[in-house]
C-alpha positions in Angstrom: -21.9 40.3 134.9 -24.2 40.4 137.9 -24.3 37.2 139.9 -25.4 37.6 143.4 -24.0 35.6 146.3 -27.0 33.7 147.7 -27.5 33.1 151.4 -25.5 30.2 152.7 -27.6 26.9 152.4 -27.1 25.8 155.9 -29.7 23.0 155.6 -27.9 21.5 152.6 -24.6 21.8 154.5 -26.0 19.8 157.5 -27.5 17.1 155.2 -24.2 16.7 153.4 -22.3 16.6 156.7 -24.6 13.8 158.0 -24.3 12.0 154.7 -20.5 12.1 154.9 -20.7 10.4 158.3 -23.3 7.8 157.4 -22.3 6.8 153.8 -19.2 8.8 152.8 -18.6 7.5 149.3 -22.2 8.0 148.3 -22.3 11.6 149.7 -19.0 12.5 148.0 -20.5 11.3 144.7 -23.5 13.5 145.3 -21.3 16.5 146.3 -19.2 16.0 143.1 -22.3 15.7 140.9 -23.1 19.2 141.9 -26.8 19.4 141.0 -27.6 20.0 144.8 -26.2 23.5 144.3 -26.2 24.1 140.5 -30.0 23.7 140.2 -30.9 26.4 142.9 -28.2 28.8 141.7 -29.4 28.5 138.1 -33.1 28.6 138.7 -34.0 29.9 142.1 -31.2 32.5 142.5 -31.5 33.5 138.8 -27.9 32.9 137.6 -29.3 31.0 134.6 -31.0 34.1 133.2 -27.9 36.1 133.6 -25.5 33.5 132.2 -27.6 32.8 129.2 -27.0 36.3 128.0 -23.3 35.3 127.6 -24.1 32.0 125.8 -23.4 30.0 129.0 -25.6 26.8 128.9 -26.9 24.7 131.8 -24.5 21.9 130.7 -21.5 24.2 130.8 -22.6 25.6 134.2 -23.0 22.1 135.7 -19.5 21.2 134.4 -18.0 24.3 136.1 -19.8 23.5 139.4 -18.6 19.9 139.3 -15.0 21.1 138.9 -15.6 23.3 141.9 -16.2 20.3 144.1 -13.1 20.7 146.3 -14.2 24.2 147.3 -17.7 23.0 148.3 -16.1 20.1 150.2 -13.9 22.5 152.1 -17.1 24.6 152.9 -19.0 21.6 154.2 -16.0 20.6 156.4 -15.8 24.1 157.8 -12.5 25.0 156.2 -13.9 27.7 153.8 -16.4 30.4 154.1 -19.5 30.2 151.8 -18.9 33.7 150.4 -15.3 32.8 149.4 -16.4 29.6 147.7 -19.1 31.3 145.7 -16.8 34.2 144.8 -14.3 31.6 143.4 -17.1 30.0 141.5 -18.1 33.4 140.0 -14.5 34.1 139.0 -14.2 30.7 137.3 -17.4 31.4 135.4 -16.1 34.8 134.3 -12.9 33.2 133.1 -14.9 30.6 131.1 -17.0 33.4 129.5 -13.8 35.3 128.5 -12.4 32.1 127.0 -15.7 31.6 125.0 -15.5 35.1 123.7 -12.0 34.3 122.4 
């Protein structure tokens, strides 16, 4: 599988950081929902085209991204590198695909 690691979305990171300071509960809900990163990864970066080859749907992808929330939170807080967070997400997707193949 060929999923590229996209450039770090620094603007998103700053918006989320400010949101955590201004209205923490709302911003955590947004971060947990995951569409802020799932949508660009799926469409703009092109992961969707690659994942569809393996029968991986948008709904399944969003579910995996939502489960990945603690890693994105660590990234926003400066406790994890973007590349590491995305590599972990790719590993999880690969595990899910293996499980689907049975």
